[in-house]
N, C-alpha and C positions, 0 to 999 in steps of 0.2 A: 490660602497660605499668605501670611504677612511676613515681611522682613523687618527685623529689629536690630538697631545698633545701640549699644550702651558702652560708654568709654570715657576716657580723658586724654588730653594731649598737652603739648607744650603751651597751648593757648589757654588752658583752663587749670593747669596744676603745675606747681614748682617741681624741680627735679627731685627733691626729697620725697615728695608724694609719689611721683612716677617710679622712683626706685622701689618703693614699698609694694606697689601693685604689679610690678613686672613679673612675667612668668619665665622660668628657666627653660631655654630651648632644649636642654638635655632631658627634660621631664614634662613633655607636653601631654602625654597620654592621660595622666591622672586628672588634671584640670579639665581636659576636653570631655572625658567620660562623666565627670561630676556635673559639668555644665549640661551635657546632653541628658543626664538623668533628671534634671529639673522637670516638674510636671508639665509646665507650659512650653518647654523647648522640644521641637521636633528635629532640628538640625543645628549644629554648632561649629563655629570657627573662632579661634582666639588669635588676634594679632597683637604681638608684643614687641615694641622697638624702644630705643632710648627716648624717643619723643612722643610715643603714644601707646596706650593699651586699650584695645577695643574688642568687644564681644559681638559677633554677628550670629543672629539666630533666625531660624524659620519657625513660625508659630501660627496656631489657629486662635490664640488667646493673647492679643498684643499687650493689653494693660497688665495682665497677670505676669506676662513674660518679662516686661520691663522691671517690675518689682522684684521678681525672682533673680534676675541677672544682677541687679544692684546688690541685693542681699548676698548672693554668691560671691561677688567680687570682694565685698567687705569681709565676709566670713573666711574665705579661703586665705586671705592675707592677714587675718587677725587685726583688722582696722575697724574701729567703731563706725557703724553705718552713717551716723550723723556727721562724723568728721569727713568721710569720703564724699557724701552727697553733694556738698557745695562745689566739688571739682568735676562732677559727672555731667555728661550730656546724654540724651537719648533721642533717637529718631525712629519713626515708623513709616512704612509704606514708601511713597515717592521721596520723602525727605531722607530716608535711610538709603535709598538707591542713589540719590544725588550725592550724599556724603561719601559713600564708598567709591563712586566713580571719580569724585574730586580727589579723594585721598590717593587712589591708585594712579591718577594722572599727575600727582605731585602738586596739585593746586592748593592743598591744605598744609603743605610742608613748611618747615621753618625757612627753607630756601626754595622758592618756587622753581619747579623744573628739575630738581635733583632726581637722579635715576634710582637711588637705592630703595625707595619705598615700594616700588613695584615688585622688586625682587623679594622684599621682606613679606609682602602680602602673598606672593606665590609660595614662599616657604611655609607660611601659616596654613595656606590651603593644602599644601602637601602633607603637613602633620595631620590635619583633619581627615584627609583622604586615607592616610595610613591607618588611622584609628577608627575609621568608618563612622564618623560623626556628621558627615554631610550626606544629604539626599539629593533628589533631582533639582530642587529649587536653588539651594545655595551652590550646588555644582554649576548649574547654568548661570547663576548670578555672577559668580566669581570669574568664569570664563568670559562673560560679557564685560566685566570690569577690566579684564586684561586687554580685550580687543578695543575698548574705549581708550585706554591709556596708549595703546599702540597708534590709534587713529589720531589722538592729540599730538603725539610726537611726530607723526608723519605729516600732518596737515598744518602744523604751526611751528614756529621757531622757538618754542618755549625753553628748549634745552641747548640752544645753539650759541649762547653768549656766556662767557666765563663769569662766574659770580664768586670766585674765591681769588684772593690776591695771588696765590701761587699759580693758579691756572690762567689768570689774566696775563701773567708774564709769558706763558707759552703762546697765548693768543697774539700778543704783541710781537713776539719773536717770529711767528709765522708771517706776519705782515711785513717784517723787515727782510727776512730771508726767502720768503716764498715757500720753502720747505725746510724742515729740520733734519732731513735725512743727511747723515754723515757729519753733522755739526758736533764740535767738541765743547764741553762745558767745564768750567772751573768753579769749585766752591771755595770761597775764602771765609772761614769760620764754619760753625756747625749748628747754627740756629735751626729751630724746628721748621720755620716757614721756608727757609733757604733749602733745607733738606727735602721738604715736600715738593718745592718747585723743581728741584733737580730730578726727582722721581717722575714728575709730569713730563719733563723734557725727554727723558729716556723712553718713556712710554709712547712718546710721539715722534720717535725716529732719531733722536740724538745718538751719536755713535759711542761716546765715551765720556767719563767724568774724571777730573783731576781734583783732589781734595787737599786743602791745606788748613792747618789750625795751629794756634800757638802751642797747644798740647798735641804733640805728634801722635800719641797713642789714640787720641780721639779721631784724628784724621785717618789713621790706619783702619780703625774699626769701621768708620763710615765708608771709606773706599772699598772695603771688603763687601759691604752691603750692596754697593753699586757695581761691583766687579771692576772697580776703577783703580787709579794710581794715587797713592799718598805722597806728598812732597813736604819737606820742611818749610816752615813759615817764612824763613828768611830767603828762601829760594824762589818763592812764587813770582816776584816781579820779573825775573829773568825768563819765566815760562809763559807770560801773558800772551805773547805774540803767537803762541801755538794753539790758542783756543778762540772760539767764535763767540761764546757766551760766558759772562762772568756773573756769578751771584755772590754777593758779599753781605755778611752779617756778623761783624766781629765784636761789637760793643766797645771799640776803641774810642778814647776821648777826643781824637783828632782824625783828620783825613789820612788814610793810608795810601790813597792814590790821588795824584794831582795832575794838573793840565800838562806840565812838562813831560812827566813820565808817559802819559797816554799818547802824546804826540810822537814820542819815540817809538812806542809800541805800534801805532798805526803805520809808521814808516816801515818798520820791520815786516809788517803784514802787506806792504805794497798797496795800502788803502783798501784792503778787503774789509767789508763792514764788520763791526763788533757791536754786540748788545750787552750793556752793563745794567745789572739790576741791583740797586743798593737798598736793601731792606733794613739796614741798621739805623738805629736812633740812639745817639746822634749819628749822622751820615758818615760813611766810610770814604765816599768819593766826592771830590771837589765838584760842585755844580758847574764850574767853568769847563769841565771836560765835555759837556754837552755842546760846546761851541765848535768842537773839532769835527771836521768833515768825516762822515762814515762811521762815527761813533754815536750810538743811541743810548743815552743814559736815562733811566727811570728810577725814581725813588718810591718809597712806600706810599706817599700821598698821590703820586701819579697813578699807581696801580689801583689805589682805592677809588680814584676818580673813574677809572675804567670800569671797575666793579659796579659802582653806583649807576653809571650810564647803562650798563648791561642789565642791571636789575630793573630799571625803568622799561627797557625793551621787553623783558620777560613779563612784566605786568601787562604790557600792551597785548602780548601774545596770549596771556591768560584769559583775556576777554574773548578771544576767538575760541579758546578751549571751552569756555562756559557755554557757548552756542552749540558746540558739538555735543556736550553733555546733555543739554536740554533736549536735543534730538534723540539721543540714545535712551534717555529716561522714559520718554513716551513709548518708544518701541518695546523696551523691556516690561514696562508696566502693563501694556496691552497683552503681552504674552502671559504675564503672571495672572492677570484678571481672567483671560480666556481659559487659562489652565484650570481655574476654579469653576468657571461657568460650564464648560463642555462636560466634565465628569458629573456635575450636578444634574444637568439635563439628561444625560445617559442614565444615571442612577434613578432619577424620577420616572422616566419612561419604563425602565426595567421593573421598578416596584409596581407601577400600575398594570403592567403587562402580566406580572406574576399573579396579581389579584384577579385580573380578568380571566386568566387561564384557570385559576383555582375555582372560580365561581362557575365557569363554563363546564368544567368536569362534573361538578356537583349537579348542575342542571341536566346535563346529558345523561347522567347515571339514573336520574329520576324520570326521564322522558325517553324510554328505550325505543318507542315506536317512531321517533323522528327519522325522516329520511335524509339522504345526503343534501338535498336542496334546502330543507329546513335548517339543518345544522349549519350549512354555509351562510344562510341568511342571518342566523343568530350571531355567528362569528363576525360577519361584516357589521351588524348592528352594534355589537359591543365594542368592536374596534373603533367605529366611528364616534361612539360616545366618549371613549377614552381620549381619542385625538382631540375632540372638541373641548374636553375638560382640561387637557394639558396645554392647549394652545395659548391661553392668557398667561399662565406663569412662565411658559417657555419664551414667549415674546418679551415679557418684562425683563427676564434675565438677559436676553440678547441685546435688547435696547439699552440697558444700563451697564453693560459690561465694561464700558470705557468711561463711565462717570464715577464721581467720588463715592456715590452711594451703591455702586455695583456690588461690592463685597457684602454690604448689609443685606441686599436681596438674596444673595447666595446663602448667607448664614441663616436667614429666615426660612427659606425653602428647605434647607437641610434639617433644620430643627422641627419645623411643622410636620414634615413627612418622615422624620426619623431615618434619614438616608445614610446608608453605608457607602462611602466613596472608595472605589477601587482606582487608585492613582498609579498609572504606569510611569516608569522612569522615562525621561525624555531629556537627553543630554546633547541633542543635535544643535547646530548653530541656529541662531535667530535670523530669520530672513528679513 
């Protein structure tokens, strides 16, 4: 059995193409069954996210399978095959295994280390399991991909550094306060990035959110989302001393907070630290505020600098992850190759034994005067002949099972002896 991947991603196709080939999560049964019904496809999984659409297949006919999957993807979405072809990639064997391990470990993501892709692949696997389009190979393959992703996250720091501006603010606040538990947050303005940062703060222990905006209705609506408190815009300066973290994004043409006002606020707070995040362009807070003791002011460029530094760290950790994936590829490939070799040897011996037994019965029925010793001697003789005849092909299969040509030998033996393979399900963990 070979593993095939056919797909496209943010690296090979613009969003307008990715939109056209996306599969609706509410109707995965139909495309899964159509894909599984392709002549060369034995097992099928469809992964569809905003950044990639990929088809995973188990097959005994790799070249035919690749062609059929590409044609299926084009036909299902009504796109001319030649138009889609330039955006598609395809992988077989170890290349396919490496690709899926890298995708599930978020090494192929737009943002390296992001956690969403693993959940999306698990969802795709769940759909395929529900619709019974996976068998023992893809079942074991996907579980292995999940364990590889877990190992990458456990043994590297690929996901430990913030790579979004909003989450970088949370990371900096942790360094300033040690813990965000019980901290109070004020939103000045209702920009999307500001709102997202506030959500991150609440998810990481902040106690409450106070929201102000020039349009009070907008402040009330946002406060309700955070189960916080809305205050009129003209009142926020009098409430600043009550909060520990301020996120501002008003779009005002001038500073709304200056050095003198913030010196007054820090006195009211008895020099308890404050963290100010100015995401506005032009800026809302006078940069001189950063000179005040116990006030820590960061603007959007500061946060971008943190993000870029963290991205560099993630790329360093990605190199460690690639080493882990190299190790895991070899392990899974050996299982996959052995899975083909062992049943082939079993089927070959079974076929020869059936022939031997059939011929013995014919011989014994014609030689009715044979005694037990003679019968036993003929049995032993024919068994020895069969074993000697099977020894060379069996040895070749075993010796080449971990080489690139191993599958070729398996296919040749199966074809030459017209073997029927009885493959049992095996979903246990790979040791």
